[in-house]
C-alpha positions in Angstrom: 75.1 -20.3 -45.8 76.7 -23.2 -47.6 75.0 -26.3 -47.0 76.2 -27.5 -43.8 77.5 -31.0 -44.4 75.0 -32.9 -46.1 77.6 -31.8 -44.6 79.3 -34.2 -46.4 77.6 -37.1 -44.4 74.4 -38.1 -45.7 71.5 -37.7 -42.8 69.3 -40.2 -43.1 65.6 -40.0 -43.9 58.2 -46.4 -47.0 56.3 -43.8 -47.5 55.6 -41.9 -51.1 57.3 -38.4 -51.0 53.8 -37.3 -52.5 50.3 -38.0 -51.6 49.8 -38.2 -55.4 52.7 -41.1 -56.0 51.4 -44.2 -56.7 53.0 -47.1 -54.4 55.6 -48.9 -56.6 56.2 -52.8 -56.5 59.4 -53.9 -55.0 62.2 -54.4 -57.2 64.4 -57.3 -57.2 68.0 -56.3 -55.6 70.8 -58.1 -54.2 73.3 -57.0 -51.8 77.1 -57.2 -53.8 79.1 -55.4 -50.8 78.4 -54.5 -47.6 80.4 -53.1 -44.4 81.3 -50.1 -46.2 82.1 -47.0 -44.2 80.0 -43.9 -45.5 80.2 -45.2 -49.1 79.5 -42.5 -52.0 80.3 -42.3 -55.5 80.4 -45.4 -57.5 81.5 -46.3 -61.1 82.8 -49.3 -63.7 86.3 -49.4 -64.4 88.1 -50.3 -67.5 88.4 -53.6 -66.2 84.8 -54.1 -65.7 85.2 -54.0 -62.1 82.9 -51.6 -60.0 84.6 -49.0 -58.0 83.3 -47.4 -54.6 84.8 -44.4 -52.3 84.2 -44.9 -48.8 84.6 -41.4 -47.0 85.9 -43.1 -44.0 85.3 -42.4 -40.3 87.5 -39.6 -39.6 90.5 -40.3 -36.8 92.4 -38.9 -33.8 93.9 -36.2 -35.5 93.5 -32.5 -35.6 90.0 -31.1 -35.7 87.9 -28.4 -37.3 84.9 -26.8 -36.8 81.7 -28.7 -38.2 79.4 -26.5 -40.0 76.0 -28.4 -39.6 77.0 -30.1 -36.3 76.9 -27.0 -34.1 79.2 -26.3 -31.3 81.3 -30.0 -32.4 84.2 -30.8 -34.3 85.4 -32.8 -37.1 88.5 -34.7 -37.0 91.3 -35.8 -39.2 92.2 -39.6 -40.1 93.5 -41.4 -43.2 89.9 -43.9 -43.0 89.2 -43.0 -46.5 89.2 -46.0 -49.0 88.7 -46.8 -52.6 87.1 -50.8 -52.9 86.7 -52.7 -55.6 83.8 -55.2 -56.4 84.1 -58.2 -58.8 84.1 -61.6 -59.5 82.3 -61.7 -56.5 84.8 -60.4 -54.1 85.4 -56.6 -52.7 88.8 -55.7 -51.7 90.7 -52.0 -51.0 92.6 -50.9 -53.8 93.8 -47.4 -52.3 93.8 -46.9 -48.4 95.0 -44.0 -46.4 93.2 -41.5 -48.0 91.8 -38.4 -45.7 89.0 -38.5 -43.8 87.3 -36.0 -41.4 84.2 -37.2 -39.1 82.5 -36.9 -36.0 84.1 -39.0 -32.6 81.4 -41.5 -34.1 82.6 -42.0 -37.5 79.7 -40.0 -38.7 79.0 -36.3 -40.6 82.0 -37.8 -42.8 83.7 -36.2 -45.4 86.6 -38.0 -47.5 86.3 -39.6 -50.9 83.3 -38.9 -52.4 83.6 -39.9 -55.9 85.4 -41.6 -58.6 85.8 -41.4 -62.2 88.2 -43.1 -64.8 89.4 -41.0 -68.0 89.6 -43.1 -71.6 93.0 -44.2 -70.5 91.8 -45.7 -67.5 93.5 -43.1 -65.2 91.6 -42.7 -62.2 90.1 -39.5 -60.4 88.6 -38.9 -57.2 86.5 -35.9 -55.7 87.8 -35.6 -51.9 85.3 -33.5 -50.0 86.4 -31.8 -46.8 83.0 -30.0 -45.7 84.4 -26.9 -43.7 85.8 -23.6 -44.0 88.8 -23.5 -45.9 90.3 -21.1 -43.4 90.8 -23.9 -40.8 91.9 -26.4 -43.5 95.8 -25.6 -42.7 95.0 -26.8 -39.0 94.8 -30.4 -40.1 98.4 -30.2 -41.8 99.4 -31.4 -45.2 96.4 -32.9 -46.4 94.3 -33.4 -49.7 90.8 -32.5 -48.1 89.0 -30.3 -50.7 91.0 -31.7 -53.9 91.0 -33.8 -57.1 93.6 -36.2 -57.2 94.6 -39.2 -59.2 95.6 -42.1 -57.9 97.7 -45.4 -58.8 96.6 -48.3 -57.2 99.4 -50.7 -57.8 101.7 -48.3 -55.6 98.6 -47.0 -53.4 99.4 -43.3 -53.6 98.0 -40.6 -55.3 99.0 -36.9 -56.5 96.7 -33.7 -56.2 94.9 -32.1 -59.3 93.3 -29.4 -58.2 92.5 -27.5 -55.2 89.0 -26.8 -55.0 88.7 -25.7 -51.3 91.5 -22.9 -52.0 89.3 -22.1 -54.8 86.2 -21.1 -52.9 88.7 -19.5 -50.3 90.0 -17.2 -53.0 87.2 -16.5 -54.8 83.9 -17.6 -53.3 81.9 -17.5 -56.2 78.4 -17.7 -55.0 79.1 -15.0 -52.2 77.7 -17.0 -49.5 79.5 -18.8 -46.5 83.3 -19.8 -47.2 82.6 -24.1 -47.1 84.0 -26.3 -49.6 83.0 -29.8 -49.9 83.9 -31.5 -53.4 81.5 -34.3 -54.0 81.2 -35.4 -57.4 82.7 -35.5 -60.9 82.8 -36.6 -64.3 85.3 -37.0 -67.0 84.6 -34.9 -70.7 87.0 -35.0 -72.6 90.5 -33.5 -71.1 88.3 -31.7 -68.6 87.4 -32.5 -65.3 83.8 -31.4 -64.4 83.1 -31.1 -60.6 80.4 -30.2 -58.3 81.5 -28.4 -54.9 78.3 -29.0 -52.7 79.8 -26.6 -50.3 80.4 -24.1 -52.2 77.3 -24.4 -54.5 79.3 -24.6 -57.4 79.8 -26.6 -61.0 83.5 -26.3 -61.4 85.7 -27.2 -64.6 89.8 -28.0 -64.7 91.6 -29.8 -67.0 93.2 -33.0 -66.0 96.3 -31.7 -65.9 95.2 -29.0 -63.1 95.2 -25.8 -66.0 92.5 -23.4 -65.8 90.3 -24.3 -62.3 87.1 -22.0 -63.1 83.8 -21.9 -61.8 81.4 -22.6 -64.6 77.8 -22.2 -63.0 76.4 -21.0 -59.5 73.0 -23.2 -58.4 70.5 -20.4 -57.5 69.2 -20.6 -53.9 65.4 -21.5 -53.0 62.9 -19.6 -50.9 60.1 -21.6 -49.3 56.6 -19.4 -49.0 55.2 -21.6 -46.5 57.9 -23.7 -44.6 56.8 -26.6 -42.7 59.1 -27.3 -39.5 59.0 -29.9 -37.1 56.9 -28.4 -34.6 53.9 -28.4 -37.4 54.1 -24.1 -37.1 54.5 -22.7 -40.6 56.4 -19.1 -41.1 56.7 -16.5 -43.5 58.9 -17.2 -46.7 62.3 -18.9 -45.4 65.6 -19.4 -47.4 66.6 -23.0 -47.6 69.9 -23.9 -48.2 69.9 -26.1 -50.8 73.0 -27.7 -52.8 74.0 -29.3 -55.8 75.1 -33.1 -55.2 75.8 -34.5 -58.6 76.3 -34.5 -62.0 75.6 -36.3 -65.3 76.4 -35.6 -69.0 73.3 -35.4 -71.0 73.1 -37.1 -74.8 72.3 -33.0 -75.8 75.7 -32.2 -74.1 74.5 -30.3 -71.4 75.2 -31.2 -67.9 72.6 -32.2 -65.2 72.7 -31.4 -61.8 70.9 -33.1 -58.7 69.9 -30.9 -55.7 69.6 -31.6 -52.1 67.4 -28.9 -50.3 68.3 -27.9 -47.0 66.3 -27.4 -43.5 63.7 -28.1 -43.0 64.1 -30.4 -45.8 61.2 -29.6 -47.9 59.3 -32.4 -49.6 59.2 -32.2 -53.4 61.1 -28.9 -53.5 64.2 -30.7 -55.1 65.4 -29.9 -58.4 67.3 -31.4 -61.5 68.9 -28.5 -63.1 70.3 -28.4 -66.8 73.6 -26.3 -67.4 74.2 -25.6 -71.3 76.8 -23.9 -73.2 76.0 -20.6 -71.8 76.5 -21.8 -68.1 73.1 -20.8 -67.1 71.3 -23.1 -65.1 67.8 -23.7 -65.7 65.3 -26.5 -64.4 65.2 -29.6 -66.0 62.6 -31.4 -63.8 61.6 -30.7 -60.3 59.3 -32.0 -57.7 61.6 -34.5 -56.0 63.2 -34.7 -52.1 66.7 -34.6 -51.6 68.6 -35.9 -54.5 72.1 -36.9 -54.4 73.1 -38.7 -57.6 72.1 -38.7 -61.8 72.6 -41.2 -64.5 71.6 -41.4 -67.9 71.2 -44.8 -69.7 72.0 -45.3 -73.0 68.6 -44.9 -74.4 68.7 -41.3 -73.0 66.5 -41.8 -69.9 67.4 -40.2 -66.6 67.8 -41.7 -63.2 67.5 -39.7 -60.4 68.4 -41.4 -56.7 66.6 -39.6 -53.9 68.4 -39.9 -50.4 65.0 -39.4 -48.6 61.4 -39.7 -49.7 60.4 -37.6 -46.6 61.6 -34.4 -44.5 64.8 -35.2 -42.7 63.3 -34.4 -39.2 60.9 -37.0 -39.6 63.3 -39.8 -39.5 62.5 -41.8 -42.0 65.6 -43.3 -43.9 63.9 -44.7 -47.3 65.1 -43.4 -50.5 63.8 -43.9 -54.1 65.3 -44.8 -57.6 63.4 -42.5 -60.1 63.1 -43.4 -63.9 62.7 -40.3 -65.9 62.0 -41.1 -69.5 62.4 -39.0 -72.6 59.1 -38.1 -72.7 59.0 -36.8 -69.1 56.9 -39.7 -67.7 58.1 -41.1 -64.2 58.3 -44.4 -63.0 59.7 -45.6 -59.2 61.9 -48.0 -59.7 62.9 -48.9 -56.1 61.2 -46.9 -52.9 62.3 -48.1 -49.6 62.4 -51.9 -49.3 65.8 -51.9 -47.8 66.8 -48.9 -49.6 67.9 -46.5 -47.1 69.9 -43.2 -47.1 71.2 -44.0 -50.7 74.0 -41.8 -52.0 75.5 -42.8 -55.1 74.0 -44.4 -58.4 75.6 -45.7 -61.9 74.2 -47.9 -64.7 75.9 -51.1 -65.6 76.8 -52.3 -69.2 74.6 -55.5 -68.3 71.7 -52.9 -67.6 71.5 -52.9 -64.0 71.5 -50.1 -61.5 74.1 -50.2 -59.0 73.5 -48.0 -55.7 75.6 -47.2 -52.6 73.2 -48.0 -49.8 73.5 -46.6 -46.2 75.9 -43.7 -47.3 75.9 -42.4 -44.2 76.8 -45.0 -42.1 80.1 -46.4 -40.6 80.6 -49.8 -40.9 77.0 -50.5 -42.4 77.1 -49.2 -45.7 76.4 -51.6 -48.8 76.2 -51.8 -52.7 73.2 -53.1 -54.0 72.5 -54.5 -57.7 69.2 -53.7 -58.7 67.9 -56.3 -61.2 64.6 -56.7 -63.5 62.8 -53.8 -61.9 59.3 -54.0 -61.7 57.5 -50.7 -61.0 54.5 -48.4 -62.1 54.0 -45.1 -63.2 53.7 -42.4 -61.1 50.6 -40.4 -61.0 51.4 -36.9 -63.4 49.7 -35.0 -60.7 52.5 -35.9 -58.2 54.8 -33.3 -59.4 55.0 -29.6 -60.7 56.7 -30.2 -63.5 57.6 -33.6 -65.6 60.7 -32.6 -68.0 60.0 -29.2 -69.5 59.9 -29.0 -72.9 61.4 -25.9 -72.9 64.0 -25.0 -70.0 62.5 -22.8 -67.5 64.9 -20.1 -66.5 65.8 -19.7 -63.2 66.0 -16.2 -61.3 68.7 -16.4 -59.1 67.3 -15.6 -55.4 68.6 -12.9 -53.5 71.6 -14.6 -50.7 71.2 -14.2 -47.3 72.6 -15.7 -44.2 69.6 -17.8 -42.6 69.5 -18.3 -38.6 69.6 -21.8 -38.0 66.8 -22.9 -35.5 68.3 -24.6 -32.0 67.2 -28.3 -31.5 66.2 -29.1 -35.1 68.2 -31.6 -37.2 70.4 -30.2 -40.0 71.6 -31.7 -43.1 74.6 -34.0 -42.7 75.6 -35.0 -46.2 76.5 -31.6 -47.7 77.7 -28.9 -45.7 76.4 -25.2 -46.6 
C-alpha cells in the first residue's frame, strides 16, 4: 500500500529518538516567517530571496477519498501558494494553486516543493495524495503534476503529469497513489520524488522523457511495537521516499519516512547511483522529510518526528552527517515541531519549514551558530557506510491497517 498521505500532510510527532543519543544543546534560531498554511519545501531564488511552498487548506470543491483518513474525503480548493521571504518581509508571489485537504485544512496536498533552474525559472511539485483514477472528479486540475510558474502574471503551466504516469505504469506494482513531494534540477532534467508512488522519476524541463529511474524498497519489521505495547510477527511497513539531494559524488540521496507503526530508528537514507539501484547510505533515523548537502559535503537530515507518531510528541530534529560519518544533532525539539523542509543558505545558516502540517501556524526558522554535541556512535546501527550496502527489494504485499490507530498523514501510500 502506498504511503497514505504523510499522505501528504504531515503527521506530527524532546526526547531523543534513540536511547543512546546524547542530548543536544539548544541551537540559536529565529522565526523569519509565520502564519503559513501547511508549509513544505523551500529554496533560495536567483534574487537571493527565500521561497517556500504552502500546500494550502483545500476548499469546498469536489472531493476524492483520503488514502490515510479512512472513510473521509479530501476536498478541492485553490488555496495553495508560494511565499517569498526577504528583507524582513513575507509576501505571496503565486496564489490560487490547487490544494486538497480534509474539512479542517489538515491532511493536505498541494504545492510541496520549489526549485529554480540556471535561468531563474521556477518549477513546483504539486502533490495529490490519492488514487489518480479519481482525479477527474476534481475537474481540470494540476494536482499530481510538476508545473513552472510566472510570478509576474500569477500564472503557471504544466510540465509533467506524474499522477498519470503512476496510473499508466505503477512501477512498484503497489496501490495506485501519486503524491509528488520534492524535486531538484539537474541540468536539463527534473528529478522528482513521488512519495505515494514510491518512485524516483526523471523528466526533461521541456516535459520530455518522463520515466521512473528507481523504486524504493519496502521494509519488514521483525518485532513491531504497536500503541498497545504488544508485539507481533513480522509486519510490512509502508515506508516512502520523501526528498532528494544530489551529492558531491553525483549520486542522488533520498530521505525516507516509515509508515505505521512508525518505528523509531528504522528510517534510512538511500543512495541512487548511475545504475539506478537504491543502496543504504545511512540508517537509524526516525521519520525523515528532507536532506541537504553543504559546500563541504556534509549532509543534513531533517527528522519530522523523533518518536513514533502514535506517541503524540511533535518534536523533530536537524542532524548533521559529516563526510566521515560522524553525526551531530544541530537542533532537537526546543520549538522545532513537525518540520518538513530544509535548505542551507549562502550565509551558512540552516532554514527549516516548521509545523508543516498546521494550517495557519506554519513557520520558517533560521538556525544560526548552532551549538551541538556529537551523538554516541552506538546510537545508530550504521553511520555512513564506507561501501554502499545493496538493499534487497522486499516482497510486496498489501498490509491490513489496524482500526483506531494513527496513520501517516503527510505521505499517503
